[in-house]
C-alpha positions in Angstrom: 79.5 112.3 133.4 78.3 115.0 131.0 79.7 115.2 127.5 81.4 118.5 128.3 83.2 117.2 131.3 84.2 114.0 129.4 85.7 116.1 126.6 87.6 118.3 129.2 88.8 115.1 131.0 90.2 113.7 127.7 92.0 117.0 127.1 93.5 117.0 130.6 94.5 113.4 130.6 96.1 113.8 127.2 98.2 116.7 128.5 99.2 114.7 131.6 100.3 111.8 129.5 102.4 114.0 127.4 104.1 115.3 130.6 105.1 111.6 131.3 106.8 111.5 128.0 109.3 114.3 128.9 112.2 111.8 129.5 111.5 110.0 126.3 113.8 109.9 123.2 114.0 113.1 121.2 115.4 113.5 117.7 117.8 116.1 116.3 114.8 118.4 115.9 115.1 119.0 119.6 118.6 120.5 119.0 117.3 122.3 116.0 114.8 124.3 118.1 117.2 124.8 121.0 119.6 126.3 118.4 116.9 128.5 117.1 116.2 129.7 120.7 119.9 130.6 121.0 120.1 132.3 117.6 117.0 134.5 118.1 117.9 135.4 121.7 121.6 136.1 121.3 122.0 137.6 117.8 120.7 140.7 116.1 117.8 140.1 113.8 119.8 140.7 110.6 122.1 137.8 111.4 119.4 135.2 112.1 119.4 133.7 108.6 123.1 133.9 108.2 124.2 132.1 111.4 125.7 128.6 110.6 127.6 127.6 113.7 125.3 124.6 113.9 124.4 122.5 110.8 120.8 123.1 111.9 120.4 126.6 110.6 117.2 128.6 110.8 115.1 127.6 107.9 111.5 128.5 108.9 109.8 131.8 108.0 110.3 134.9 110.2 107.1 134.5 112.2 108.4 131.2 113.6 111.7 132.9 114.3 109.8 135.5 116.3 107.9 132.7 118.0 111.3 131.2 119.1 112.4 134.6 120.3 109.3 134.8 122.5 110.0 131.3 123.9 113.7 132.3 124.6 112.6 135.0 127.1 111.5 132.7 129.9 114.2 130.2 128.9 116.9 132.6 130.2 115.5 132.1 133.7 115.4 128.3 133.3 118.9 127.6 132.0 121.0 130.3 130.3 123.3 127.7 128.8 120.6 126.6 126.3 120.8 130.1 124.8 124.4 130.0 123.8 124.8 129.7 120.0 128.1 127.8 120.4 126.7 125.3 123.0 125.9 122.7 120.4 123.8 119.6 121.4 123.2 121.0 124.8 120.4 119.1 126.6 120.3 119.7 130.3 117.2 118.3 132.2 116.0 121.9 132.6 116.3 122.5 128.8 114.5 119.3 127.9 111.7 119.9 130.3 111.3 123.5 129.3 111.1 122.8 125.6 108.8 119.9 126.1 106.5 122.1 128.2 106.4 124.8 125.5 105.1 122.2 123.0 102.2 121.3 125.3 101.3 124.8 126.2 101.3 126.0 122.6 99.0 123.1 121.8 96.3 125.0 123.7 95.7 126.8 120.4 94.8 123.4 118.9 92.5 122.7 121.9 90.8 126.1 121.3 90.2 125.3 117.6 88.8 121.9 118.6 86.3 123.5 121.0 85.2 125.9 118.3 84.7 123.1 115.8 82.9 120.8 118.2 80.1 123.4 118.5 79.3 122.6 114.8 79.5 118.8 115.2 76.5 116.6 115.8 76.9 113.1 117.2 76.1 110.5 114.7 74.0 108.7 117.3 71.4 111.2 118.3 70.3 109.3 121.3 73.7 109.6 123.0 73.5 111.0 126.5 76.0 111.1 129.3 79.1 109.0 129.4 80.1 107.8 125.9 83.7 108.0 124.7 82.8 106.6 121.3 80.6 109.5 120.1 81.6 111.9 117.4 82.7 114.7 119.6 84.9 112.5 121.8 86.3 110.9 118.7 87.3 114.3 117.3 88.7 115.3 120.6 91.0 112.3 120.7 92.0 112.9 117.0 93.1 116.4 117.9 94.7 116.1 121.4 95.6 112.4 121.7 96.4 111.7 118.0 99.0 108.9 117.8 100.9 110.6 115.0 100.9 114.0 116.6 102.2 112.5 119.9 104.9 110.6 118.1 106.0 113.7 116.1 105.6 116.5 118.7 105.8 115.0 122.1 108.5 112.4 121.5 110.3 113.1 118.3 109.9 116.8 119.0 108.3 119.5 116.9 105.6 122.2 117.2 103.0 120.9 114.8 100.2 121.1 117.4 99.9 124.8 117.6 100.3 125.2 113.8 97.5 122.8 113.2 95.5 124.8 115.7 95.9 127.9 113.6 95.1 126.0 110.4 91.9 124.5 111.9 90.8 128.0 113.2 91.3 129.4 109.7 89.1 126.6 108.4 86.5 127.3 111.1 86.3 131.0 110.3 86.2 130.6 106.5 83.4 128.0 106.8 81.5 130.5 108.9 82.1 133.2 106.3 84.5 135.2 108.5 86.5 135.8 105.4 89.0 138.4 106.7 89.8 136.5 110.0 90.2 133.2 108.1 92.4 134.8 105.5 94.6 136.5 108.0 95.0 133.3 110.0 96.1 131.3 107.0 98.5 134.0 105.8 99.9 134.0 109.3 100.3 130.2 109.2 102.3 130.5 105.9 104.7 132.9 107.7 105.1 130.4 110.5 105.8 127.3 108.4 106.0 127.4 104.7 105.1 123.7 104.3 101.5 124.9 104.4 102.0 126.2 100.9 101.0 122.6 100.1 97.4 123.6 100.8 97.5 127.2 99.7 95.7 126.5 96.4 92.7 125.1 98.3 92.4 128.3 100.3 92.9 130.5 97.2 90.2 128.8 95.1 87.8 128.4 98.0 87.9 132.1 98.9 87.8 133.1 95.2 84.8 131.0 94.3 82.8 131.1 97.5 83.4 134.8 98.4 85.1 137.0 95.9 83.1 135.9 92.8 79.9 135.0 94.5 78.1 138.2 93.6 76.7 139.7 90.4 78.2 143.1 91.1 81.5 143.8 89.5 82.3 146.5 92.0 81.6 144.2 94.9 83.9 141.5 93.3 86.7 144.0 93.0 86.2 145.3 96.5 86.2 141.8 98.0 89.4 140.9 96.0 91.2 144.0 97.1 90.1 143.5 100.8 91.1 139.9 101.0 94.4 140.6 99.1 95.3 143.5 101.5 94.6 141.6 104.7 96.5 138.6 103.4 99.5 140.7 102.6 99.7 142.3 106.0 101.2 139.3 107.8 103.8 139.0 105.0 104.8 142.6 105.5 105.1 142.2 109.3 107.0 138.9 108.9 109.4 139.8 106.0 109.7 143.6 106.7 112.7 143.4 109.0 114.5 141.2 106.4 113.7 143.2 103.3 117.4 143.6 102.6 118.1 139.9 103.1 115.3 138.2 101.1 117.7 136.2 98.8 119.4 134.7 101.8 116.1 134.0 103.5 114.8 132.2 100.4 117.9 130.2 100.2 117.3 128.9 103.7 113.6 128.3 103.2 113.9 126.4 100.0 117.1 124.2 100.1 116.5 122.1 96.9 119.8 120.4 97.4 118.4 118.2 100.1 117.2 115.7 97.5 114.1 114.1 96.1 113.4 112.0 99.3 113.9 112.7 103.0 116.4 110.6 104.9 113.8 108.0 105.7 111.6 107.8 102.7 108.1 109.3 103.2 105.6 106.7 102.0 104.8 108.3 98.6 105.2 107.8 94.9 108.9 108.5 95.0 109.5 105.8 97.6 108.2 103.3 95.1 110.3 105.0 92.4 113.4 104.8 94.6 112.6 101.1 95.3 112.2 100.4 91.7 115.5 102.0 90.9 117.2 100.0 93.6 115.8 96.7 92.5 116.5 97.4 88.8 120.1 98.3 89.6 120.5 94.9 91.4 118.9 93.0 88.6 121.1 94.4 85.9 124.2 94.0 88.1 125.1 97.7 88.1 128.2 98.5 90.1 127.1 102.0 90.7 125.8 102.6 94.2 123.0 104.9 95.1 122.9 106.6 98.5 119.1 106.6 98.5 118.9 104.1 101.3 121.8 105.5 103.3 119.5 107.5 105.6 121.3 110.7 104.7 119.8 114.0 103.7 121.4 114.9 100.4 120.9 115.3 96.7 121.4 111.9 94.9 121.3 110.5 91.5 119.3 107.4 90.6 121.2 104.5 89.0 118.8 103.1 86.4 115.7 105.4 86.4 115.9 109.0 85.3 116.7 111.3 88.2 113.7 113.6 89.2 114.3 117.3 89.3 112.2 119.6 91.6 110.2 121.1 88.7 108.8 117.7 87.8 107.6 117.1 91.3 106.0 120.6 91.3 104.2 120.0 88.0 102.9 116.6 89.1 101.7 118.0 92.4 99.9 120.9 90.7 98.2 118.7 88.1 96.9 116.2 90.7 95.7 119.2 92.8 94.0 121.3 90.2 92.0 118.6 88.3 90.2 117.2 91.3 89.7 120.7 92.8 88.0 122.0 89.6 85.6 119.1 89.8 84.8 119.8 93.5 84.3 123.5 92.9 81.7 122.7 90.2 79.7 120.4 92.5 76.8 122.1 94.2 75.9 119.8 97.1 79.2 118.9 98.7 79.8 118.8 102.5 82.8 120.6 103.9 84.0 121.9 100.5 87.1 123.6 102.0 88.2 120.6 104.0 87.9 118.4 100.9 90.0 120.9 98.9 92.6 120.9 101.6 92.7 117.1 101.8 93.2 116.9 98.0 96.1 119.4 98.1 97.7 117.7 101.0 97.4 114.3 99.4 98.9 115.6 96.1 101.8 117.4 97.8 102.6 114.4 100.0 102.5 111.9 97.2 104.3 113.9 94.5 106.2 116.6 96.3 109.9 117.3 96.6 111.8 116.1 99.8 108.5 115.3 101.6 108.8 114.4 105.3 106.9 111.5 106.8 105.4 113.9 109.2 103.6 115.8 106.4 100.9 113.1 106.5 99.4 114.9 109.5 98.3 117.6 107.0 95.9 115.0 105.6 94.9 113.3 108.8 93.8 116.2 110.9 91.4 117.8 108.5 90.1 114.4 107.3 89.0 113.5 110.8 86.2 115.9 110.4 85.0 114.2 107.3 85.2 110.8 109.0 82.4 111.7 111.5 80.0 112.8 108.8 80.1 110.0 106.2 80.4 106.2 106.6 82.5 105.8 103.5 84.9 108.5 104.7 84.9 106.8 108.1 86.1 103.5 106.6 88.7 105.3 104.5 89.9 107.3 107.6 90.4 104.2 109.6 92.4 102.5 106.9 94.4 105.6 106.1 95.3 106.5 109.8 96.4 102.9 110.5 98.9 103.0 107.7 100.0 106.5 108.4 100.6 105.8 112.1 102.7 102.8 111.2 104.7 104.8 108.6 106.0 106.9 111.5 107.4 104.0 113.4 111.0 104.5 112.0 111.1 108.0 113.6 111.0 106.4 117.1 113.6 103.7 117.0 115.0 103.5 120.5 114.4 100.4 122.5 113.1 102.3 125.6 110.3 103.8 123.5 109.4 100.7 121.7 106.7 99.4 124.2 105.2 102.9 124.3 105.0 103.0 120.5 103.4 99.6 120.2 100.9 100.1 123.0 99.8 103.6 121.7 99.5 102.3 118.2 97.3 99.3 119.2 95.2 101.5 121.5 94.8 104.1 118.8 93.8 101.7 116.1 91.4 99.8 118.3 89.8 103.0 119.5 89.4 104.4 116.0 87.8 101.2 114.8 85.4 100.9 117.7 84.4 104.6 117.6 83.8 104.7 113.9 81.9 101.4 113.9 79.8 102.7 116.8 78.9 105.8 115.0 77.9 104.2 111.7 76.8 100.7 112.9 76.4 98.4 109.9 77.6 101.1 107.5 81.2 100.8 108.7 82.7 97.9 106.9 86.2 97.4 105.5 86.8 95.4 102.3 88.5 92.0 102.6 91.6 93.3 100.7 91.9 96.2 103.1 91.7 93.9 106.1 94.3 91.6 104.5 96.6 94.5 103.8 96.4 95.9 107.3 97.0 92.5 108.8 100.4 92.4 107.0 101.6 95.1 109.5 102.0 92.3 112.1 104.3 90.3 109.8 106.2 93.4 108.7 106.8 94.6 112.3 107.9 91.1 113.4 110.5 91.2 110.7 111.6 94.8 111.3 111.9 94.4 115.1 113.0 90.8 115.5 113.8 88.6 112.4 115.9 91.2 110.7 118.4 91.0 113.7 118.1 87.3 114.2 119.3 86.6 110.7 122.0 89.3 111.0 120.8 91.5 108.2 121.2 94.5 110.4 124.9 94.6 109.4 124.6 93.8 105.7 121.4 95.7 105.0 120.8 98.1 107.9 118.2 100.2 106.1 116.2 97.3 104.8 113.4 97.7 107.4 113.1 101.4 106.6 112.8 100.5 102.9 110.2 97.8 103.5 108.1 100.0 105.8 108.2 102.9 103.3 107.3 100.8 100.3 104.5 98.9 102.2 103.0 102.2 103.6 103.3 103.9 100.2 101.0 101.3 98.6 98.4 101.9 101.4 98.5 105.7 101.2 98.4 105.7 97.4 95.4 103.4 97.6 93.8 105.8 100.2 94.3 108.7 97.8 92.7 106.8 94.9 89.8 105.7 97.1 89.3 109.3 98.4 89.2 110.7 94.9 86.6 108.0 93.9 84.4 108.8 96.9 84.5 112.6 96.5 84.6 112.9 92.7 82.7 109.9 91.3 80.5 108.2 93.8 
């Protein structure tokens, strides 16, 4: 089998497997997007960001609302009931299958970005010919279209991250190929689809500024480039926000709901997970009678019991500091591979570890771009394997139903084994984990045994129902913080 046919086969098989997941568990995010279909289809545009019949109000930028409106047009021929605003928690088989299908179809943008990127990728083993699922191109194909984390989040839990990452990777592709206008427009469009990509906006800004705008001796040329990039980047914002010009305050209230609290319902594995854990342990040690709802699993603004409560501005400042300092070092380095991707990974890491109300799913913003670094450097390959294993496991609490448990375990094991074998194949003796890393990863087996079995055997599920979530979050936090520190060492010092 030729390499091209093998890659196409992987893409096709991944799509067919995702179809088999149609009947699987779906989270409240499924109802969120069904509600948005109904809102954009049934209400005039000026009411989209005011509608609150459902608690899952529209809180994505207007381009995503337009996207939902487009999806709602075929939906009326599938099942009109899904488009009723007052039909809360509606989930007919037709509705489920339709929404699941739209996720897979829109992922074709991710597939397209992958095919563009693969044209620039060389296999680490130059002698590879014919059938070899372990080579660099096949490895990247699987990281894009059969990524464990993306399948968990999009095709089971339910979201539309695939097509968004497709646009992001296309923007990276075009900017790396000096198609400055196309790359800028794509990223600006992405921001108007999902504002979480503000996490990596500084990377784009400094990359375009230093590698394009300022990279000329002519002051007039610098000014012309700045105006051109500024203009084309503003156009998507005008198209997106124009119809809501009289409703901007309301729209911003929906997009930035700071009352949701420091941490998401199930703590994302970051610095604040450890902070919350420290506060919880400290309150127990001092015998405090005050109770924190940090471990209740609810989305709300809460106060810490012992440690100082963290306001949004502190998380913003910390995120910015840990972005800017490493980025300035990278921008000064002359011989660095994939400068833009490294800048993006730094910003994604910083926002994930120090940001306000970070979702577990945001770790994908690190993993997808970092996969490209993994096929070009043996040290990055070792880091990528360690980091993806921990990140995959950190998503386990999102899929908690018994029916999906075997699927989750099998996919996890297969993904980890494949990543290990593929990366080891590409770098041969250069791929080697440290003993402490192997020991740490091995603890997943013990932790999962406790979370899925022992916790219930000793009846802790009634007294401490959220203990497995806390343990998973704290354990994975340590691994991801370690990954961040090791990444900074590799890119800034070594």
